[in-house]
N, C-alpha and C positions, 0 to 999 in steps of 0.2 A: 504494500500500500504506500502511496505517495507520502513522504515524510511531512508535508505541509498540512496534512489532514489533521484536524483537531479532534474529531469524534468519528473514527473510522467505522464504528458499528452502525452509524446512521445510513451510510451510503455503500452500495456494493462495490467490490473491487473493480469490476468491469461491467459494461453493458453489452450483453451478447444479443442485442435486439437491433440489428442493423437498419439503416434507413432504406426504405424502398423507393428507388428513384422514379418508379412508375407513378407513385403517389404525388411526387413533386411535379411531374409532367402533367398529371391530372389536375393539380391545383392551378397550374398555369393555364390549362385548357378551360377550366371553370372561370378563371379570371377573364379570359378572352370572351367567353360566352356572356358573362355579366356585362362587360363593356359594350358588346354589340346590343344586348337587350336594353341597356340604359339609353342608348342612342336611337333605339327604335320606338320606344314608348313616347307618348305625348309629353309636352312640357308640364302639363298639369299632373301627370302621374309619376314622372321621374323622381320628384322629391320624395314622394311616399315610398316608392320602391327602394330608393337609396337608404331611406330611414329604416325600413324593415330589415334590409340586408345588414346594415351597420349594427343595429342592436342585436341581431341574431349572431353574427360572427363574434362581436365583443362579449356578448353574454356567454357564449360557449367557452371562450377563453377564460372568463371569470370562473365559471363552474369547474373547469379542469384544473385551474390554479388552486382552488380551494380543496379539490380532491387530492392533489399532490401534497398540499400542505398537511392535510389530515393523515395521509399515509406516512408522512415523516414524523407525525405526532408531536415531537418536541425538538428543540434546538434551532440552530440558525436556518436550516433548510425549511423547516416548518414556517418560521417567521418570514423568510424571503418569498415563499410562494403565497403566503397569506397577503403580503404587500402587493404582489402581482395581481391577485384576485381583487383586492380592494381598488387597485388602479383601474382595472377594466370595468368593475362595477360602477365606479365613479363616472367612467366614460359613458356607460349605458344611461345613467341618470342624466348626464349632460345632454345626450342626444334626444332623450324623451322630452326634456324641458325645452330644448332648442326648437324641435319640430312642433311641439305643442304651441309654443308662442307663434311660430310662423304659419302653421297650417290650420290650427284650430282657433286660436284667439286672434289671428291676423294682426299681430303686433310685431314690431322689430325685435328679433331675437339677439341682436348684437348692438351694444353690450347688454348682458343680462346675468342673472344668477347662474345660468348654465355655464358661463365661462369659468366660474370657480371650480366646477366639477370637471370641465375639460382640462384645466390646468393641473388639477390634482393628480391626473394620470402620471405626470412627470416625476414628482417626488416619490410616488409609490413605486414606479418602475425603477427609479434610481435606488431606492431602498433595497429592492430585490437584487439589483446588480451589485451594489456595494457589499451587501451581506455575503453574496456568493464569491465575489472577488476576494474579500477579506478571508473567507473560509478556505479558498483553494490556492491563494497566492501569497508568497512570502514578501512581496513588495513590488514596486513599479520600477521599470527600467528607465534610463535617462530619456529615451525617446518617448516613452509613455508619459513621463512627467512634462514633456514639451507639448504633447498632444492634448493633455487635459485642459490647459487654458487656450491652446492654439486653435482648436476647432471651433469653440464658441466665439472666439474673437473674430475669426474669419467669417463665420456665418452672420454675425452681427454687423461686421463691416460691409458685407455684400448687401444686407438688408438696408443699411443706412444709405449706401451709394445708390441703390435702386430707388429708394424713396426720394432722394434728391433729383433723380432723373426724370421725375414726373413734372410736367409743366405746372407752374404756380405751387410747387411743393412747399409745405410749411410743417413745422414741428407741432402738430396738433395732437389731440387725444388719441386718435387712431394710430398715429405713428408710435407713440410711447406704449400704447396698449399692445400693439403687435410686437414691439421690441421685447416685452416681457415673455411672450409666448415663444418667440424665436430663441431667446436665451434658454428657456426651459427645454425646448426640443433639442437644441444644439448640445447642451450639456448632457442630456440623456443619450444622444447619438454618440458622443465621445466615449461614454462608459460602455456602450454596446460594442464599440470597436475594441476597446481594451478587453472586454469580456471575451470577445471572439478570439483575440490573441492568446488569452490565458486558458480558456476552456478547451481549445482545440487539442491541447496536450494533456487535458485532465482525465480523470477516471471515467467521466461520462462522455468524453470525446465528442463524436459527431452529433449525438443527440442534443447535448447542451449547446453546441455550436449552432445547430439548427434553430433552437429557441432564440438565441441571441441574434442570429441573422434575421429572423422574423421581426424582432424588436428594432433592429437596425433599419430595415426597410420601412417600417411603420414611422419611425421618427424622421427618416429622410423625407418621407412623404409629407409629414407635418411641416417641415422647413420649406419644402416646395410649395405647399399650400399657402403659407404665410407670405411668401414672395409673390405668388399669384394674386393674393388679395390686395397687394399694393396697387396693382393696376386694375383691380376689379375683374380679373380674367377667370376666376373660379366659377364653375357651375356644377350641378350634381352629376352630370354625365362626363365630367372631365376625367382623363386617365388617372389622375392622382387618387380619385375615389376608388378605382379598381385596385390601385397599388395598396391601399389600406386593407381591402378585402383579401388580397393575396397574402399580405403580411400576416394578417390574423389567421388565415388558413394554415400557414406554415407554423405559426405559434401553436395552434390547436393540435397539429400533427405531432409537433415536438413534445407537447404536454401529454398527449396520448401515449407516446413512446416512453415517457417518464413513468406514467401510471403502470404500464405493462412491465416495466423493468424493476420496479421497487418490490 
């Protein structure tokens, strides 16, 4: 067993439950099908369809996260997956609030209380990642110490430069509001990258790497979304919507492999 493990009895020495690449191809195929469907339905229906798919995928992630947490029972792993479950539960609540304001009550959903729950996803996912990184890693390399502040700084710099690229740009509420979310998403993205570097050599190998890869895709999609919002280019049938669905599907598959392997 790896010497950096603190509680070796909690986690198996190896996972003998390999990734089925046909499932990954199937996930990509489903993503393509959803993208086509979103662009075929009417403008009146696409928002409802995107909402249903969003809460379905995120809800399944939350359920599987809580199952993995329960299977670990105690310790850091139980806490880390509980955090992950809370993060995606928060996201589901945010989506329900957002679309309720927009579709049912016909009021502007941004900004609103839904944003609190959207943002809560980041600290919960960060908690999940940091607990696992602490559990399986003895420390950060010099390169990783550079990446931790470097990636968020670059993401924020791009956001600011793109904002100033808009005609008659001004530092208004929307600018600073978006800046907070970009910072949260970029920081989370940084630790998914670090997690991928650490977990690829860990005892759970490719299964854990798959989970982190899904989180990485999701947070990358978030950053893309916030930059799209600068120019008002986001819409429900945009490719980034499907990116989120694909990311959550990958996370679901990784969590399923975790459940089968414990």
